[in-house]
C-alpha positions as CSV (number, residue, x, y, z in Angstrom):
1,X,-20.2,41.7,16.2
2,X,-17.5,44.7,15.5
3,X,-15.7,43.9,18.3
4,X,-15.3,40.3,17.4
5,X,-13.8,41.2,14.1
6,X,-11.3,43.4,14.8
7,X,-10.0,41.2,17.8
8,X,-10.4,38.1,15.1
9,X,-8.2,40.5,12.9
10,X,-5.7,41.1,15.7
11,X,-5.2,37.6,16.1
12,X,-4.5,36.8,12.6
13,X,-1.8,39.5,12.3
14,X,-0.2,38.3,15.6
15,X,0.2,34.8,14.3
16,X,1.6,36.1,10.8
17,X,4.1,38.0,13.0
18,X,4.8,34.8,15.1
19,X,5.4,32.9,12.2
20,X,7.8,35.1,10.2
21,X,9.4,35.5,13.4
22,X,10.0,31.8,13.5
23,X,11.1,31.4,9.8
24,X,13.6,34.2,10.5
25,X,15.0,32.4,13.8
26,X,15.0,29.1,11.5
27,X,17.3,30.9,8.9
28,X,19.5,32.3,11.7
29,X,19.7,29.0,13.1
30,X,20.4,27.0,9.9
31,X,22.8,29.7,8.8
32,X,24.8,29.2,12.1
33,X,24.6,25.5,11.8
34,X,26.3,25.7,8.4
35,X,29.0,28.0,9.1
36,X,29.6,25.9,12.4
37,X,30.2,22.9,10.3
38,X,32.0,24.9,7.7
39,X,34.6,25.6,10.6
40,X,34.7,22.1,11.7
41,X,36.0,21.1,8.1
42,X,40.1,20.2,8.5
43,X,41.0,20.2,5.2
44,X,43.5,23.0,3.5
45,X,44.7,23.2,0.2
46,X,48.5,23.6,0.6
47,X,50.5,22.4,3.7
48,X,54.4,23.9,3.3
49,X,55.8,22.1,6.6
50,X,59.6,21.6,5.6
51,X,60.7,22.5,8.9
52,X,58.6,20.3,10.8
53,X,59.9,16.6,12.4
54,X,58.6,14.0,10.5
55,X,57.2,12.2,14.0
56,X,54.9,15.3,13.8
57,X,54.2,15.1,9.6
58,X,52.4,11.5,10.4
59,X,49.9,13.0,13.2
60,X,49.1,16.2,11.4
61,X,45.8,18.4,12.9
62,X,44.9,19.2,9.2
63,X,44.3,17.5,6.1
64,X,45.8,19.1,2.7
65,X,45.6,18.5,-0.7
66,X,49.3,19.3,-1.5
67,X,51.7,18.6,1.2
68,X,55.5,19.2,1.5
69,X,57.8,17.7,3.7
70,X,61.3,17.4,4.3
71,X,63.4,13.9,4.5
72,X,60.9,12.3,2.5
73,X,63.4,9.4,2.0
74,X,63.3,8.6,5.5
75,X,59.6,7.4,5.3
76,X,58.2,4.2,4.7
77,X,56.2,3.4,1.8
78,X,52.9,2.5,4.4
79,X,53.9,6.2,6.3
80,X,53.3,7.9,2.7
81,X,50.3,5.8,2.2
82,X,49.3,6.9,5.8
83,X,49.5,10.5,4.6
84,X,47.8,10.1,1.6
85,X,45.0,8.2,3.5
86,X,44.3,11.7,5.3
87,X,43.2,13.0,1.5
88,X,46.7,14.3,0.2
89,X,46.3,14.2,-3.5
90,X,50.3,15.5,-4.0
91,X,52.8,15.0,-1.7
92,X,56.6,16.1,-2.1
93,X,59.5,16.6,-0.1
94,X,62.2,18.9,-0.3
95,X,65.5,17.7,-1.9
96,X,68.9,19.3,-2.4
97,X,70.7,18.3,-5.9
98,X,73.7,19.3,-4.7
99,X,74.5,19.8,-0.3
100,X,74.2,16.7,1.6
101,X,75.6,16.7,5.6
102,X,77.3,13.0,4.8
103,X,80.9,13.4,4.9
104,X,81.4,10.8,2.3
105,X,80.3,12.6,-0.6
106,X,83.5,14.7,-2.1
107,X,83.1,18.7,-2.1
108,X,84.2,21.2,-4.8
109,X,87.3,22.7,-3.4
110,X,86.6,25.9,-1.6
111,X,82.3,25.5,-1.5
112,X,79.6,24.0,0.5
113,X,78.4,21.9,-2.8
114,X,79.1,18.2,-3.6
115,X,81.0,17.4,-6.7
116,X,77.9,16.1,-8.7
117,X,80.0,15.0,-11.8
118,X,81.1,12.5,-8.9
119,X,79.9,8.9,-10.1
120,X,79.2,8.6,-6.1
121,X,77.0,11.1,-6.2
122,X,75.1,10.0,-9.3
123,X,74.4,7.0,-8.1
124,X,73.1,8.6,-4.8
125,X,70.5,10.7,-6.8
126,X,69.4,8.1,-8.8
127,X,68.8,5.5,-6.1
128,X,66.8,8.0,-4.1
129,X,64.7,9.4,-7.3
130,X,63.8,5.6,-7.6
131,X,63.2,5.6,-3.8
132,X,61.1,8.3,-3.6
133,X,58.7,7.3,-6.3
134,X,58.4,3.8,-5.3
135,X,57.6,5.0,-1.9
136,X,54.4,7.1,-4.0
137,X,56.0,10.6,-3.8
138,X,54.4,12.6,-6.5
139,X,57.6,15.3,-6.9
140,X,60.4,17.2,-5.4
141,X,60.8,20.7,-4.1
142,X,64.5,21.0,-5.8
143,X,67.3,23.2,-4.6
144,X,71.1,23.3,-4.9
145,X,70.7,24.5,-8.5
146,X,72.5,27.6,-7.5
147,X,75.7,26.0,-8.0
148,X,75.5,26.9,-11.4
149,X,75.9,30.6,-10.2
150,X,78.9,29.6,-7.8
151,X,80.4,27.5,-10.7
152,X,79.3,28.9,-13.7
153,X,80.8,26.2,-16.6
154,X,79.6,24.0,-19.2
155,X,80.5,20.5,-16.8
156,X,78.7,21.9,-13.9
157,X,75.4,22.7,-16.6
158,X,75.4,19.6,-17.9
159,X,75.6,17.9,-14.8
160,X,72.3,19.6,-13.1
161,X,70.5,18.7,-16.4
162,X,71.5,14.9,-16.2
163,X,70.3,14.9,-12.7
164,X,67.0,16.6,-13.6
165,X,66.7,13.5,-16.2
166,X,67.2,11.3,-13.5
167,X,63.9,12.7,-11.8
168,X,61.8,12.9,-15.1
169,X,62.5,9.3,-15.8
170,X,61.4,8.2,-12.3
171,X,58.1,10.7,-13.4
172,X,58.5,12.8,-10.1
173,X,57.4,16.4,-10.5
174,X,60.0,19.2,-10.4
175,X,59.3,22.4,-8.7
176,X,62.9,24.4,-8.2
177,X,63.3,26.8,-5.6
178,X,66.7,28.1,-6.7
179,X,68.9,28.4,-9.6
180,X,67.5,31.0,-11.3
181,X,70.8,31.5,-13.1
182,X,70.7,27.8,-14.7
183,X,66.7,28.0,-15.4
184,X,67.4,31.6,-17.5
185,X,70.2,29.5,-19.0
186,X,68.4,26.4,-19.9
187,X,65.8,28.7,-21.7
188,X,68.0,30.7,-23.5
189,X,69.8,27.3,-25.1
190,X,66.2,26.0,-25.3
191,X,65.2,29.0,-28.1
192,X,68.5,28.3,-29.6
193,X,67.9,24.8,-30.0
194,X,64.4,25.6,-31.3
195,X,65.9,27.7,-33.6
196,X,68.4,25.3,-35.1
197,X,65.5,22.3,-34.9
198,X,63.5,24.5,-37.2
199,X,66.3,25.0,-39.8
200,X,66.7,21.2,-39.6
201,X,63.2,21.0,-40.5
202,X,63.7,23.1,-43.4
203,X,66.8,20.9,-44.6
204,X,64.4,18.0,-44.2
205,X,61.9,19.4,-46.3
206,X,64.7,20.0,-48.8
207,X,65.6,16.6,-48.7
208,X,68.9,16.6,-46.6
209,X,68.9,14.6,-43.5
210,X,68.4,16.2,-40.4
211,X,70.0,15.7,-37.0
212,X,67.8,13.8,-34.2
213,X,69.7,15.3,-31.4
214,X,68.8,18.8,-32.1
215,X,65.1,18.3,-31.1
216,X,64.6,20.1,-27.9
217,X,63.8,18.9,-24.7
218,X,61.3,21.2,-23.3
219,X,62.2,23.0,-20.0
220,X,58.8,21.8,-18.6
221,X,59.5,18.3,-19.2
222,X,62.4,18.6,-16.6
223,X,60.9,21.3,-14.0
224,X,57.3,21.6,-13.6
225,X,57.4,25.0,-11.9
226,X,59.6,27.6,-9.6
227,X,59.0,28.2,-6.1
228,X,59.8,31.6,-4.6
229,X,59.2,33.2,-0.7
230,X,58.9,36.7,-0.2
231,X,58.4,38.0,-3.7
232,X,56.4,41.3,-2.6
233,X,56.8,41.5,1.4
234,X,59.8,40.5,3.6
235,X,59.5,40.2,7.5
236,X,61.4,42.7,9.2
237,X,63.0,40.5,12.0
238,X,64.5,43.7,13.5
239,X,61.3,46.0,14.2
240,X,58.8,42.7,14.1
241,X,57.2,43.7,10.9
242,X,56.3,43.3,7.4
243,X,57.8,45.8,4.5
244,X,58.0,45.7,1.1
245,X,60.3,43.7,-0.8
246,X,63.6,45.3,-2.3
247,X,62.3,46.9,-5.7
248,X,65.3,45.9,-7.7
249,X,65.2,42.0,-6.4
250,X,61.2,41.8,-6.5
251,X,61.2,43.0,-10.6
252,X,64.1,40.8,-10.8
253,X,62.1,38.1,-9.7
254,X,58.9,39.3,-12.0
255,X,61.1,39.2,-15.1
256,X,62.3,35.8,-14.0
257,X,58.8,34.6,-13.3
258,X,57.2,36.2,-16.2
259,X,60.1,34.1,-19.0
260,X,59.4,31.1,-17.3
261,X,55.5,31.3,-17.4
262,X,55.8,32.0,-21.1
263,X,58.2,28.6,-21.5
264,X,55.3,26.7,-19.8
265,X,56.2,26.5,-16.2
266,X,54.0,27.0,-13.5
267,X,55.0,29.7,-10.7
268,X,54.7,29.0,-6.9
269,X,54.4,32.6,-4.8
270,X,54.7,32.3,-0.8
271,X,54.0,35.6,1.4
272,X,54.0,35.6,5.1
273,X,52.4,39.2,5.2
274,X,48.8,39.1,7.3
275,X,47.8,42.7,6.1
276,X,44.6,42.6,3.9
277,X,46.4,45.3,1.8
278,X,49.3,43.7,0.6
279,X,47.4,40.1,0.3
280,X,45.3,42.2,-2.0
281,X,48.0,43.4,-4.4
282,X,49.7,39.6,-4.7
283,X,46.3,38.0,-5.0
284,X,45.3,40.8,-8.3
285,X,49.0,40.2,-9.4
286,X,49.2,36.4,-9.6
287,X,45.4,36.0,-11.0
288,X,46.1,38.0,-13.8
289,X,49.3,35.9,-14.7
290,X,47.7,32.7,-13.8
291,X,50.2,32.1,-10.8
292,X,49.6,30.2,-7.8
293,X,50.2,31.9,-4.4
294,X,49.8,31.2,-0.9
295,X,49.7,33.4,2.3
296,X,51.2,31.0,5.3
297,X,51.8,32.5,9.0
298,X,54.9,30.5,10.3
299,X,58.2,31.2,8.6
300,X,59.6,28.7,10.1
301,X,57.6,26.3,8.3
302,X,57.1,23.9,11.5
303,X,53.6,24.7,12.5
304,X,49.9,24.2,11.3
């Protein structure tokens, strides 16, 4: 009798152990299946592919929430819709405010920049801005504002501002990729305009007629954000490795970003480092300041 009880007890224990192993195996199987499913999700957050030919862009392997391409004016409305059908929420094109390979536009003597004060160029920008909006683009990654650094005068400053207003009027979001001198000048003048507007408001309160033209246009209405590559690190082409960005260069960018952020602009930083220690530095710095940051592998911006 005792022998039978011992055998029964052993059988129960064996069943319990088998059940536990089965549950464990089931959990591991589920975990593997979930992991497998996660890996097959081909949706990415940010696709900076300005170096990729448009033919390849239309046959992307992955889906991107935000996609930046080049030569967006060459796409048809149907082709841009094709990209939106792949779950893209925001589609941008790289665009130059002051450069073109078309020889029909007059260049500023001694430079590679177009004379942006010329009526023909203004009409060109106006036409392209309307076309991009009509095709469904969300915005532009705008270069060419460095012209103001080369030709630092009031005419060029006002011309850049007027061209930015064309994109603004077409509801195209502008993210600038250069033009620090212009942006910082704009911010300084904006501050001065605000002071003047406050003085005008005081005059109005005292019964003096104020000047409506003194009301400032906020910088983030014309420029949504600033985009910059290699703020923390730079790729050493000679030795094929990531090294620290020049301290003075990095500090200059950081001060510029902070000033812009304080005035309502968004900051977008791209680094090409694969080193986890550098990525940790960038991640912590950007999160603390609510900057957007991305780590990309391909510096040519031509592959997914």
